[in-house]
N, C-alpha and C positions, 0 to 999 in steps of 0.2 A: 067771699069765701073767711071762714074765721079764720084768723092765726094763729100759728103755733103757738102757745109760749112759751118765753123762755122759762118761767118761773119752775113750769113741769120737771125742769131740770133739777131744781132742789132735791128731791127723791132720792137723786141719788148722793148725795151729801153725808153721808153717810161714814164714807169712809177718809173724808176727812174732819168730821168731829171728835173728840177725844173722847175716849170712854170714860166714862161718868165711874167714879169711884163713891161717890157722895153725893149728895144733894145738899146745898145750903137752905140750913133752915131760917125759914122768916114766920113770924109768927104772925097769925092770922087776927088778926084783934078786929074789933068791930069797930068802923071809923063812926063817925058824927061829923052832921055838915057843917062846913064852919061859919058863923054868920057876921051880918056886920062888913064894909068896905073899906075896910083896915088893910094897908096892905105892906106891914112891915113898918119900915122906915117911911113910909108913903102914905099918905092918909086924904084921901081926895076928896071925902065927903063935907060938901060946905065949898070947895072953891065954884071959881068962876067959870064960865062958859070955855072961855081961850084958855085958862090954867086947865081945865080939866082935858083940854084936847092933848095940850100940849103933852101933858103926866101921859095919857092914853098913846099919842102917836111914837113916843120914847118907847113903849110896851109893845106895841106893833114892828115895831123898828130891829128891835133888841130879838127878837123872839123870832120873825118869819123869815124865812130867805128860802124866795123863787131861785131857778136854776140861773138866771142873769139878770141883769138891769133890759132887757130887750123884753123878757119874758114876765107874762106875771102869773098869780097865785096859782099855784094847781092843786086839784082834792078829786078824794075819788068819785066818782062815778058811777057807782055802782056799791053796792054792800060789799065791806070786807069779807073775803075768805081767810080763814085762817091755818093757814101750816105751823105745827109748831114742833121740836124737835127735842129729845133729852129730860122732856118734866115727867114724872110718874103720872099715872093716869090720875087721880085726885088734884093733883095741883091745875092739871092741864083743863082739866073740865071746869075748876075755879075760876083761873085765867081769862082762857076764854069768853066766860060767859059775862065778868066786868066789862071787857073788850068787846064782845058783842052789845052790853047795853049801854057804852058810850057811844055806839057805831050809831043805833037806835034815838038816844037822844038827838042827833042831829039832822035823823033823816031818812038813815042809814038800814032801812029795812028786810031786803027782798034775798037777801043770802038762799042760792040754791042749794041741795044736798049734791048734788054733783058740779060744783063749783069748780074754777080753777082758783089758787093760791095766788091774792095777789098783796097777801099781810105775810111773811115769812121770818118769825121768830126762833133764832137757830139757840138755845141753851149748853156752854161746854167749860170746859175748864180752863180753858187756854184760847182766849178770845181774840188775842194779836196771834198766833197761828191759823186760826181757822180763817182773821177777814182777808192775812195773807193769800192764804190755798186760794181764797175765795177772786181777790182780784188775780192772783197770775192763772190762776187754771179755768175759771168760768169766766172769760171775758165774754164771748156772748151772753152773761147772763147780768152783769157788770153795764157794759153797753154793747144793748141790743140794737143802737144805733148809729154804732162806731162812733163817734166824735160829732156828731151830730147835732146843733145850737139847738137847744131848747130841751136836750132828753135829759141829760145829766150833770153836773157841776165835775167842774175841769180837773186836771191834775194834782194841785195839790191838795183838791179835795177827797182824792182816790186814794194820796199816798197818807194825807192824815185819818182816811179808815183805816189805811192798812196796818197803820203805827201806833195807833194811838193808846192810852193807858187807861181810856176811862172805864168804867164799869158794864155801860151799851154805846154802841156804836151801831151806824145807821145810814144805808146805802139808799136810796131812790131814785126812779125811773117815771121819768114825766115825754107825754108828748103834745107838741099842738095841735088839735084837731077841730073839723069843720062847725057848721052848725050844725050836720047831720052826723057828728062823730067820728068821719074818717080824719087819718092822719094826714096831713099837710109836711113834708119834709121833701122842699121842692129839689131837685140836682142830687139826690141820692139814690142809688142803685138799689130797690129790696126787691131783684128777682128772687135772692135766697129764701125768701121767705111766706115759701110754698103758696104763693099765688098771692099774696094780700095784695092789694093796690091800696096806690096812695093816692091820694088827694091834691091837684096840685091848683091849690085854692087859689080862687080869682075872688074879690072883693071889695069893697068901698071902704076904707081906712081916713082914719081924720084925726083932727090933732083931741080929740078924745076914746075916739071907740077905734077898734079893727075888726075883723071878720072871723076871730081866730080867737079862739077860750086853749086851756093849758090843763091837760087830764094827768091826774096822778096814775101810770099802771099800778105801779106795784112797789114796795116797800120791804128790803129786809134787814133786817137786824138780828146783831150778834151781844147775846146777855153772855157776862162773864160768872160764873154760879160767886167766884170765890171775891168779888167786890162790891159785892150789892151789899154788904155791910148789913144796920139796924134798920134794911127797909121792910117795910110789911108789904102779905101781899096784894093790902088794896094798893098802897101807894106804887108798887112796881107795876102793877096792871093800868095802872089810871096812867101815868111816865110811861109806858110804852103804847097807848091807846093815844095820849099826846105825838106820840114820833112818828107813828106809822097813821093816822087820818091829817095831818097839812105839814106842813115844809118847816121843820125847828133848825133852827141854826147848831149844831155842833159847838159845843164848848161855851156858848156864848153867856154871859151875868146876865145874871134876872135878879139880881143881889135888890131887897130894894120892896119886892114885888110877889103878894101870894102865889106863887105858881108852884105847882108839881116838879117845876122843871128843877125846882133849886135841890130836889131828890137828892143829888151827889155831890151840889155846890159846895167850897169850904167858903165856913163857915155865914152860912143860910140857914135855915132854916125851912122844911118843906112841910105843907097839909096834910091833913092826915088822907083827902081825898082830892079830885080835882078841885077846884079854889073857884071861886064864882070871878075870875077874871080867866080863868081858861076854861069853863064853858065859855063863856062870853066869848072870848076870840075861834074857840071852835066854830058852836054859831054861825060869828062872823064871815069866816073863810067860806060855810057850805051856805050863806045866803049871799054871797057877794056877787054881784055879775061881773063876771069875767070877762067881759067883750069889752070892756073899760080898756084905754093902755096903761102899760103896768104904772106909769106915775099916778094918775086917776087911779088908780087901783090901792093903793095906797091910805090916799085921803079917804074914802071909800068904807074901805077896813076901820080906821081908825074912828069916824063917825057911827058903825056901824058894832065895834067892838064897846064904844062908851055908851050905845040907845041900851045894847043887850045888860050890859052891866048896871045901867040904872033903871030895870023892869021893874 
């Protein structure tokens, strides 16, 4: 039986969204694709293989953030279904088109017209108040599996989500699944989930492989209209694509790397669109063998991103 997604409840969030009296003006500039392998203060062209790997491992380690060290990298397993609130129609259509294009680029191409939202983007003039309301009043959305390991970040991360001053904040829900896509949360009573059966998975584990993979169920993004600065629509859209398609560590410093994640970083410049680094990482995650152990996944992902970068 299909699980009644808690994301559906987001349709009732209007009462928590601050009333918009104005929409931030973002310049809709025509972006050009960056070229070359120059990454700000780090240039990896001509480096020996081991040095290239070390630099890319640092990039992968700083950017990615699985739920814990006991689970691997998660990704969406179906095309994103976007629910965007509090934007005028022209801006919403432009944003959604760019987000959809980024998803298509990594192979997520089969969105249905009646899909369940799995990427929810809420624009507001008071992101802290909205995030705090979500945490206090929508616990079933923030923690649909309670505190089950491997589904959400810890209490410190949740507190950061509620109190952050960042222009954009996000919260993601993941779940371990077996080869057939069935949830694997042993020991958790999920009878309340409308009869959704939970697989008690048993399988062969080894030092390099496991019987489960990690699935990104949905992402909630809160965008503060008053803190977007000089960001263009292209930059904003591509930043949102990164934080909704993969697990990005909030507040991490990506200084020295040419990535859209530097968009709101002090003392760092961001490219006009997704950079070669960003695209290499996105493709790396979506090509990754998630049945590898978490430790093995990081090394495999690093090699994958490195290969994508030098194609």
